[in-house]
N, C-alpha and C positions, 0 to 999 in steps of 0.2 A: 641234480639241480641243473645241468644242461636243458633235461629233457622238458623242466618246468618251464624255465627261460626261454627257450626256445619256441617250444609252444606258445607261450603266452604275447611274445613279440610277433611271431608271425600272424597269428587268430588277429590280435588286435589290429595289424595294420591292412590285414582279407579284409575284415569286418568294415574299414570304412567305405562308406556310400554302398554297402551292401544289403541286399533289399531287406535283411532281417533290420540291419540297421533303421532305412528307412520306417520298414514296421515300426520299430521305438517309438520313432519320430511321431508320427501317426497317432499312433496309442496315444501316447502323452499329452497333443493336440486335441486328440478327440476327450479324452477321460478326464484329462486334465487331475489325476491321483497318482504323484510319482512312486509313493509308496509299493504301493502294490503290483505297480506296472514293472518295477526294477526288480521284487521278488518274483514274479509270475518270469520274468525273463532269467533270471539266476537258477529256476528249479528246472524251469525248459532245458537249459542251458547242460547243466548237469549230468539230467539224465538222458538227452542225446547228442553228447558228446562222451560222456561214459561208453554207450552204445558203441560207437563210433571207435571210439580207442578200443574196444574191445574187440571190435571185428578186425581193425588193423594189427593189435596184436597175434589173435589166434589165427589169422594169416601168414601173420610174419614166424610164428612158431612153428606152423606143418610147411610150410614152402623155405627151407634155408639154404636153397641155389643158390648159385649166383646171379642166376638169371629174374631170379625174382627182386634182389638187392635190384638191378640194372632197374627192374619195372619200377620199385620207389622212386630210384634218383629221377626216371624219368618220368613220374607224375607229380614229383616236385615242381619239374621245369613245366609241366604243361600248366600246372596251377601257375607259375606266374606268368603264363599267357594268357589264362583263364583270368587274371585278378585285372588284367589290364579291360576287361569290356565291362563296363557300368553296368550296373543293376538297375531296374526301374521297377517301382511297385505302385499299382492303381489305387491313387489317392481317394479316387471316386467310389469304390469298391464300398457297399454296405457294410459298416462295423459296430453294430452295439452290443453291450455286455448284456448277456443273458439275465433278466430278472433274479433269476438264482443263483448264479454262478456268477456275478459278480466280475470285478476288474481283472482280478487275480487269477482266475481261470480262464478266463478269456485269454488272459494274456499267454498264459500258460501253454495254453490248447495251441494259440495263433503261432508263438514264436517256434513249438517244438513241430508243426506241419513247417510252415514257413523253413525253419534248417533244416530240412528234408534235403538230400541232395544239394546243397549249397555249398558253394567252394570252402565256407568254413567247416561242415561237416567232413567234406571230401580232406581237408585239408587232416582234420582229426583223425581220419583212418590213417593216413600216411606219415602221421607224427607215431602213430602207435603201433605202426610195423616199423617205423624208424629207432624205437627209444624201447626198452626193457622195461619202463616202469608205466602201467598203465595210470597208475593213480597221480602220477606226476605230470605226466601227460594231461589225462582229464583237468588236473588241478588247474593248470597252466593255460590250456584252451578256454576253461572256463574265467578264468582271469582276465584275460585278454577280451574273450565278451563283454566282460564288465567295463572293462578302462574303456573300451570303444560303444559301448550301449547307456552307461547310466548319465554321461555329458547328454549324449543325445535324447534320455528322455529329460533329465532336468535342464538342458537349455537349447532345445531340439532346435526351434526355429531361427532364434541366433547363431547359433552355430553353423547351423548351412548357409547362413550367409555369409560365413568368417574364414573356414575353415578350406584350403583348396584339395575338396578333394582327388583329383586329380595326381597332386603332387603324394599324397597319399598313396592311391594305387599303385603309381610309380615304385614307389619305395616298398610295400608288399612285395610286389613280384619281384624286384630287385633282391629282395631276401629269399624267396622262392628259388630263384634261380640259383642264387649262390652257395645253398642247403644242396642241391640237386648237381650243381656240379662239385662241390665239395664230397658229395656221398661219390658221384664218379670217379672223382681222381685216389680218394680211399681206395676204392675199387681196384684201381689199378696200379697200386701199390704207390703213386706217387708218397704217400706223409711217412715211409716209412718201411 
């Protein structure tokens, strides 16, 4: 349960103001069809984050040396800094649903590609390395993405005007920092 809840919380907060959340808002305002957009985001996130968690989990299984665990802790601390850098998304870029593919496939492909190398994907790799449960990490990160993006799709424009994105970014950064410091303290034997 720790893997699920930690993954969900970290990714939900890290997603606030992220380029994929901006993409969700853009898709919602351009296509005005929330159901296929939400389903496309869900499918893209499961695929992308399962692969990311699998990479993290595979690396953790191979590299069990203490230096690797320090590297994972350092990656969480680096994610804290990266989370403080606001993302932008080019709203003027052409985004039209292909006539045969439709809104669902357009969302699926766009969201999957935009998530590549994104901070939530990198966080999923680190979470996959940190926790033993690949399924719990994937479920948690997917839940976190949906918690952040479904309201963006449903209430995009109104939400962007009312939610202080900077405060959410700082909160996410503090969570990443706390997890990284906790791992370092655990490696030093400070917890028992």
